[in-house]
C-alpha positions in Angstrom: 0.0 0.0 0.0 1.3 3.5 -0.9 2.4 5.6 2.1 -0.1 8.3 1.3 -3.0 5.8 1.7 -1.9 4.6 5.1 -2.9 6.2 8.5 -0.4 7.6 11.0 -0.3 5.5 14.1 0.1 7.4 17.4 3.3 6.6 19.2 3.3 6.2 22.9 7.0 5.7 23.2 8.9 2.5 23.8 9.5 1.7 20.2 12.8 2.0 18.5 13.5 4.7 15.9 14.1 3.7 12.4 17.6 3.0 11.3 19.3 4.5 8.2 18.5 1.6 5.9 14.8 1.7 6.8 14.7 5.5 6.3 16.4 5.2 2.9 13.7 2.6 1.8 10.8 4.8 2.9 12.4 8.0 1.6 12.5 6.5 -1.9 8.6 6.6 -1.8 8.5 10.4 -1.2 9.0 13.4 -3.4 12.7 13.9 -4.2 12.6 17.2 -2.2 12.4 15.4 1.1 15.7 14.8 3.1 16.4 12.6 6.0 18.6 14.7 8.4 20.9 12.7 10.7 18.6 9.7 10.7 16.5 11.9 13.1 14.0 13.9 11.1 12.6 14.7 7.7 12.8 18.1 6.1 11.3 19.7 3.0 11.2 23.3 1.7 8.6 24.9 -0.5 9.0 28.3 -2.3 6.2 30.7 -3.0 5.8 34.1 -4.6 4.8 35.9 -1.4 4.1 35.5 2.3 0.3 34.9 1.9 0.8 31.9 -0.4 3.3 30.4 2.1 0.9 31.0 4.9 -2.0 29.4 3.0 0.2 26.3 2.4 1.0 26.0 6.1 -2.7 26.0 6.8 -3.3 23.2 4.4 -0.4 21.2 5.8 -1.7 21.8 9.3 -5.1 20.5 8.3 -3.4 17.2 7.3 -1.6 17.1 10.6 -4.8 17.5 12.5 -6.5 14.8 10.4 -3.7 12.4 11.0 -3.2 13.5 14.7 0.5 13.7 13.9 2.1 17.1 14.0 5.0 18.6 12.1 7.1 21.6 13.0 7.0 24.5 10.5 9.2 27.4 9.7 7.6 30.2 7.6 9.0 33.3 6.1 8.4 35.5 3.1 7.9 33.1 0.1 9.1 30.0 2.0 8.0 27.1 4.2 10.0 24.4 5.8 8.4 21.3 7.3 10.3 19.3 9.9 8.8 15.9 10.8 9.8 13.4 13.4 8.1 11.5 16.2 8.7 13.6 19.3 7.9 10.8 21.8 11.0 8.8 20.7 13.0 11.7 19.3 13.5 10.0 16.0 11.7 8.7 12.9 8.9 6.1 12.5 6.9 5.0 9.5 4.2 7.5 10.5 6.6 10.4 9.8 7.0 9.1 6.2 3.2 8.6 5.9 2.7 12.3 6.9 5.3 13.4 4.4 3.6 11.4 1.7 0.3 13.1 2.5 2.0 16.5 2.4 3.2 15.5 -1.1 -0.4 15.2 -2.3 -0.6 19.1 -2.2 2.0 19.5 -4.9 
């Protein structure tokens, strides 16, 4: 099943974070603009023509987070948005992080 069609599973801790090989496999299913940073989190940047378009995009991404009950961190500025995704409870990556990123990719 494609990542975008799966549901994020809430993490209650006590599970191991993904290792580099697992991250690489899951990353191959995402848009090429995603990066795994230090086998800890996912990052992606978007560019826009102005601040309002960037803000509108964050609102759409936030709605996906709410629907999945899995929340990314965002940095926003004039014409740019960065999403940072990881599972805070384990301070690392789980499959749900890649699922959320795949759902973000549906907005392209």
